[in-house]
N, C-alpha and C positions, 0 to 999 in steps of 0.2 A: 298279583301280590303287590304290596307296597313298594315304592321305589327303594333302591339300595340304601340311600341315606336315611330313610325312614324305617328301616327294618328293625323290628323288635321281636327277637325270638332266639331260638337255640336249636342246636343239632341234637338228635337222639336216634335210637333205633326204634323202629316200629315194634310194638309188643306182640303183634300177630305174625308178622313175616320176617322180622329182624333186618329189614332194609333200612339204611340210613336215610332219615328224613329231616326236614326243617320244620319245627313248630313255630308258627308265625302268629303274633297277635295282630289281627287285622283291624281295619278302620272301624268296624262295628263292635269292637271289644270282644270278639270271639276268637279262640285259638283254633287254627286249622293246620293240618299236616300237608306239606308240599314235598314233592320229589325234587332233588337237586337237578339242575339242568345238565344235559349231556354236553360234552366238550364242544366248544365252538357255538353253543346255543345259549340263549339267555331267557328261555321260557321256563317258568316255574309252574308246573301243573300240580293240581291237588293230588295227593297220594290216594290211589285207588287200590286198597289192600285186597289181594285175592286170598289172604290167609284167614279171613273171617269166616 
């Protein structure tokens, strides 16, 4: 994901599984869903929804 200072997005709930996710406008101008990092971790993984 973009660096923290370049972050352009918003928090929301996934419409399929209701998990809180971060919608990020990435450098290629596409919106992608990311899972929030776990405590003590700074890794933002793409949201892989099992509710689909």
